C-alpha positions in Angstrom: 171.9 117.6 114.1 168.7 116.0 115.4 169.0 113.3 118.0 168.6 109.7 116.8 165.8 107.7 118.4 166.8 104.4 120.0 164.1 101.9 120.8 164.7 100.5 124.3 163.3 97.0 124.8 160.8 96.3 127.6 163.2 93.8 129.1 166.6 94.3 130.7 169.4 95.0 128.1 172.1 92.3 127.9 175.1 93.3 125.8 175.4 96.2 123.4 172.5 98.0 121.7 174.2 97.7 118.3 175.3 94.1 118.8 178.7 92.6 118.4 181.8 93.5 120.4 182.9 96.8 121.8 185.3 98.7 119.5 186.6 102.2 119.1 184.4 104.6 117.3 185.8 106.0 113.9 186.2 109.5 115.2 188.2 111.9 113.0 187.1 115.2 114.5 185.1 116.9 117.2 182.5 119.6 116.6 181.3 122.0 119.4 178.5 124.6 119.1 177.9 127.0 122.0 175.5 129.8 121.2 176.9 131.6 118.1 180.3 129.9 118.5 181.0 126.8 116.3 184.3 125.1 115.7 185.5 121.7 114.5 188.9 120.3 115.4 190.7 117.1 114.1 191.6 114.4 116.6 193.9 111.4 116.5 193.5 107.9 118.0 195.9 108.9 120.8 193.9 112.0 121.9 192.0 111.7 125.2 190.5 115.2 125.0 190.1 118.3 122.8 190.1 121.8 124.1 188.1 124.7 122.6 188.2 128.3 123.8 185.3 130.8 123.2 184.1 134.1 124.5 180.5 133.7 125.7 177.9 136.0 127.0 176.6 135.6 130.6 173.4 133.6 131.0 171.8 130.4 129.8 173.0 129.1 126.4 172.6 125.9 124.3 175.5 123.7 123.5 176.1 120.7 121.3 179.2 118.6 121.0 179.5 115.7 118.5 182.1 113.2 117.4 182.5 113.1 113.6 183.8 110.5 111.2 186.2 111.2 108.3 183.3 112.3 106.1 182.2 114.8 108.7 179.1 112.7 109.6 178.2 112.6 113.3 178.8 109.2 114.8 177.6 110.2 118.3 177.3 113.1 120.7 180.3 113.8 123.0 180.3 111.7 126.2 180.8 114.7 128.4 181.6 118.4 128.1 183.4 120.6 130.8 183.0 124.3 130.7 185.4 126.5 132.7 185.6 130.2 133.2 189.1 131.4 132.5 
């Protein structure tokens, strides 16, 4: 999924980039890709996190995490991702 380009104005931003009022994103599932590992999990409006477990090789690796709507279309990337060795 290629990143979307957002044009940032030359002046300070006042308010939201997309206009209107803040509202919850229509997130139906979360997709995580780390190297060869890829998984999508459904989420509900009461979830505050989603946990994925994967076996990874040592070293540098690319990761992507996205929030998807009910059609499976990416609405935005994940706000943050924690990786822990277990």
